[in-house]
MARFI-40604 format. One record per residue (C-alpha): x, y negated, z; residue in three letters; residue number from 1. Coordinates in steps of 0.5 Angstrom, whole numbers, plus 500, padded with zeros to 3 digits. Each point is the difference from the previous one (the first is absolute). Layout:
BEGIN
X,Y,Z,ALA,NUM;
...
//
This chain:
BEGIN
166,473,136,UNK,1;
503,497,505,UNK,2;
503,493,499,UNK,3;
505,498,497,UNK,4;
498,504,493,UNK,5;
506,497,496,UNK,6;
507,502,503,UNK,7;
506,498,496,UNK,8;
504,503,505,UNK,9;
499,507,497,UNK,10;
505,498,495,UNK,11;
505,499,505,UNK,12;
499,506,504,UNK,13;
507,503,498,UNK,14;
506,499,496,UNK,15;
498,504,494,UNK,16;
493,496,499,UNK,17;
504,494,501,UNK,18;
505,501,495,UNK,19;
494,502,495,UNK,20;
497,494,501,UNK,21;
506,495,500,UNK,22;
499,494,496,UNK,23;
507,497,499,UNK,24;
506,505,499,UNK,25;
507,497,500,UNK,26;
504,505,494,UNK,27;
508,500,501,UNK,28;
500,498,493,UNK,29;
497,494,501,UNK,30;
506,498,505,UNK,31;
506,496,498,UNK,32;
506,500,505,UNK,33;
505,494,500,UNK,34;
507,502,501,UNK,35;
506,496,501,UNK,36;
507,501,497,UNK,37;
506,496,503,UNK,38;
506,499,496,UNK,39;
507,503,503,UNK,40;
497,505,505,UNK,41;
502,507,500,UNK,42;
495,502,505,UNK,43;
493,498,501,UNK,44;
499,494,506,UNK,45;
494,500,504,UNK,46;
496,493,500,UNK,47;
498,499,508,UNK,48;
494,496,498,UNK,49;
497,506,496,UNK,50;
501,506,504,UNK,51;
501,506,495,UNK,52;
501,495,494,UNK,53;
508,500,497,UNK,54;
504,496,496,UNK,55;
502,505,495,UNK,56;
507,502,497,UNK,57;
500,502,493,UNK,58;
500,507,502,UNK,59;
495,500,505,UNK,60;
495,496,496,UNK,61;
501,506,494,UNK,62;
498,505,506,UNK,63;
494,496,503,UNK,64;
498,499,493,UNK,65;
499,508,499,UNK,66;
497,500,507,UNK,67;
495,495,498,UNK,68;
498,504,493,UNK,69;
500,506,504,UNK,70;
495,497,505,UNK,71;
496,498,494,UNK,72;
500,493,500,UNK,73;
498,496,494,UNK,74;
506,495,500,UNK,75;
506,497,503,UNK,76;
501,492,500,UNK,77;
507,499,501,UNK,78;
504,494,503,UNK,79;
507,498,499,UNK,80;
504,497,506,UNK,81;
507,497,497,UNK,82;
506,499,503,UNK,83;
501,493,497,UNK,84;
495,495,498,UNK,85;
500,493,497,UNK,86;
496,495,498,UNK,87;
497,502,494,UNK,88;
499,508,502,UNK,89;
504,502,494,UNK,90;
501,507,504,UNK,91;
492,501,498,UNK,92;
502,500,493,UNK,93;
507,503,499,UNK,94;
499,507,497,UNK,95;
505,502,505,UNK,96;
496,497,506,UNK,97;
498,504,506,UNK,98;
493,500,498,UNK,99;
501,502,493,UNK,100;
505,505,501,UNK,101;
495,503,505,UNK,102;
494,501,495,UNK,103;
505,504,496,UNK,104;
502,504,505,UNK,105;
492,502,502,UNK,106;
498,500,493,UNK,107;
506,505,499,UNK,108;
498,504,506,UNK,109;
492,501,499,UNK,110;
499,498,493,UNK,111;
492,498,499,UNK,112;
498,505,506,UNK,113;
498,493,504,UNK,114;
500,493,497,UNK,115;
506,497,502,UNK,116;
499,492,501,UNK,117;
504,494,502,UNK,118;
499,494,503,UNK,119;
501,494,495,UNK,120;
502,494,505,UNK,121;
506,496,501,UNK,122;
500,500,508,UNK,123;
504,506,501,UNK,124;
505,497,496,UNK,125;
501,493,501,UNK,126;
504,496,505,UNK,127;
494,496,503,UNK,128;
495,506,500,UNK,129;
495,496,496,UNK,130;
496,504,495,UNK,131;
502,495,494,UNK,132;
506,496,498,UNK,133;
500,493,503,UNK,134;
500,493,498,UNK,135;
506,495,502,UNK,136;
495,498,506,UNK,137;
499,507,502,UNK,138;
493,501,497,UNK,139;
498,507,497,UNK,140;
500,498,492,UNK,141;
495,504,497,UNK,142;
501,500,493,UNK,143;
508,501,501,UNK,144;
498,506,504,UNK,145;
496,503,495,UNK,146;
506,500,495,UNK,147;
503,504,505,UNK,148;
495,505,501,UNK,149;
499,501,493,UNK,150;
508,502,500,UNK,151;
499,504,506,UNK,152;
494,504,497,UNK,153;
504,502,494,UNK,154;
506,502,504,UNK,155;
495,505,505,UNK,156;
497,503,493,UNK,157;
506,501,497,UNK,158;
502,504,507,UNK,159;
494,504,499,UNK,160;
495,498,504,UNK,161;
493,502,499,UNK,162;
496,494,503,UNK,163;
503,493,502,UNK,164;
497,496,506,UNK,165;
501,493,499,UNK,166;
499,497,508,UNK,167;
502,493,500,UNK,168;
493,497,499,UNK,169;
503,495,494,UNK,170;
494,497,496,UNK,171;
501,504,493,UNK,172;
504,505,503,UNK,173;
496,506,497,UNK,174;
499,497,493,UNK,175;
508,499,499,UNK,176;
502,507,503,UNK,177;
495,503,495,UNK,178;
502,496,494,UNK,179;
508,501,502,UNK,180;
498,508,500,UNK,181;
497,500,494,UNK,182;
505,496,496,UNK,183;
505,505,503,UNK,184;
497,506,497,UNK,185;
497,502,507,UNK,186;
493,500,499,UNK,187;
499,506,504,UNK,188;
502,497,506,UNK,189;
494,498,505,UNK,190;
500,494,504,UNK,191;
497,501,507,UNK,192;
498,492,502,UNK,193;
501,498,507,UNK,194;
494,496,498,UNK,195;
498,498,507,UNK,196;
506,499,505,UNK,197;
499,496,506,UNK,198;
505,496,504,UNK,199;
499,505,506,UNK,200;
503,501,507,UNK,201;
500,508,499,UNK,202;
506,500,495,UNK,203;
506,499,506,UNK,204;
502,507,500,UNK,205;
501,500,492,UNK,206;
505,494,501,UNK,207;
504,505,504,UNK,208;
500,505,495,UNK,209;
502,496,494,UNK,210;
505,496,505,UNK,211;
496,493,498,UNK,212;
504,494,500,UNK,213;
494,496,500,UNK,214;
499,493,503,UNK,215;
494,497,501,UNK,216;
494,503,497,UNK,217;
496,502,493,UNK,218;
494,496,501,UNK,219;
501,496,494,UNK,220;
499,506,496,UNK,221;
497,506,504,UNK,222;
492,499,502,UNK,223;
497,497,505,UNK,224;
497,505,505,UNK,225;
494,496,501,UNK,226;
498,501,492,UNK,227;
496,505,496,UNK,228;
497,496,494,UNK,229;
507,498,499,UNK,230;
502,507,500,UNK,231;
495,502,495,UNK,232;
502,495,495,UNK,233;
507,502,501,UNK,234;
498,507,498,UNK,235;
496,498,494,UNK,236;
506,496,497,UNK,237;
505,507,501,UNK,238;
495,504,497,UNK,239;
499,495,494,UNK,240;
508,500,499,UNK,241;
500,508,499,UNK,242;
500,503,507,UNK,243;
499,507,500,UNK,244;
499,500,508,UNK,245;
499,495,505,UNK,246;
502,500,507,UNK,247;
498,497,507,UNK,248;
505,499,505,UNK,249;
500,501,506,UNK,250;
494,505,501,UNK,251;
497,501,506,UNK,252;
499,492,502,UNK,253;
497,499,493,UNK,254;
495,506,499,UNK,255;
495,495,498,UNK,256;
504,498,495,UNK,257;
502,507,497,UNK,258;
492,501,500,UNK,259;
499,493,496,UNK,260;
506,502,495,UNK,261;
497,507,499,UNK,262;
493,497,498,UNK,263;
503,494,495,UNK,264;
505,505,496,UNK,265;
500,506,496,UNK,266;
507,501,500,UNK,267;
503,505,506,UNK,268;
501,496,507,UNK,269;
505,501,504,UNK,270;
502,498,508,UNK,271;
506,500,503,UNK,272;
500,502,508,UNK,273;
506,496,501,UNK,274;
506,500,505,UNK,275;
496,497,506,UNK,276;
494,504,500,UNK,277;
504,506,500,UNK,278;
505,498,506,UNK,279;
494,498,504,UNK,280;
497,507,500,UNK,281;
507,503,501,UNK,282;
501,496,506,UNK,283;
494,501,503,UNK,284;
500,508,499,UNK,285;
507,499,503,UNK,286;
497,498,506,UNK,287;
495,505,500,UNK,288;
494,495,499,UNK,289;
497,503,494,UNK,290;
500,507,496,UNK,291;
505,499,495,UNK,292;
498,504,494,UNK,293;
493,499,501,UNK,294;
501,492,500,UNK,295;
505,501,494,UNK,296;
494,504,496,UNK,297;
495,496,502,UNK,298;
503,493,498,UNK,299;
501,503,493,UNK,300;
493,503,499,UNK,301;
498,493,502,UNK,302;
504,497,494,UNK,303;
497,505,496,UNK,304;
493,499,502,UNK,305;
501,492,499,UNK,306;
501,502,492,UNK,307;
508,501,500,UNK,308;
501,505,495,UNK,309;
508,500,501,UNK,310;
503,499,507,UNK,311;
507,498,501,UNK,312;
502,503,507,UNK,313;
506,501,504,UNK,314;
497,507,502,UNK,315;
498,502,493,UNK,316;
504,506,501,UNK,317;
498,502,507,UNK,318;
493,499,498,UNK,319;
500,504,494,UNK,320;
502,506,503,UNK,321;
495,499,506,UNK,322;
495,499,494,UNK,323;
502,506,497,UNK,324;
499,504,506,UNK,325;
493,497,502,UNK,326;
497,501,493,UNK,327;
//
């Protein structure tokens, strides 16, 4: 027999063979679509730095939720954009605040056909744009913020949410949220812990989406992008405090972190493909530099291959439809 005797290319010879031996597949049910709802809108509004992503009105949000369910996505993560903000972020706790109203709207529209999730953080609701309450000298007050998170969690659960996502990176946030939910009778509401959230430069378009009022940065509470061991410590603490799932954010620049977290815990691991990751691909595709759909699915596959069981992505609905066609 002529050399080479071993020919791995046999398993790449056509689409059917490649599909048969594919090691990593992204399922639509593993995708979660973030959605923004803006108080006072009567029509959805485009977000310039996130092509194809909208600030929804309440009506368009309900329609988008139905479309997501029809595409087979696993969840919808809701973010509220209020008309008014104050130093304490009271709109996030108010039962009639835009996020809690949106939770009720989506649950009424789609029920439990998908997992309705909510961002549990004050940054969209505070006039200063930070994820927590401030001391008189302008520092984020960890423990006072925890009390607000507890109230916010109960308000979201009362609105009907199935899973809360504490994302502020306050020490002890998961434990406080879990105890508050249990004490209020919401033992069945799950906690998706933003356990590893880096102080990343990839969040820029998101700031436009939520009309962030932030001045300065969040480096005193979000993590240093240089650190991995610190991330594993944060994950261990969140699991010990009762997290049902843990998440790494951003995703693509931190695939090594996703892999390390997957190896360290036995709860589901999620990753958030953030706004900057999405926007870079969209911008390159708009210039004709890359094949948009192929890059979209390639990035999602890489996140899944690294160990994420759940992926939050602005492409969730579109990707779900493409994946259903492929498989």
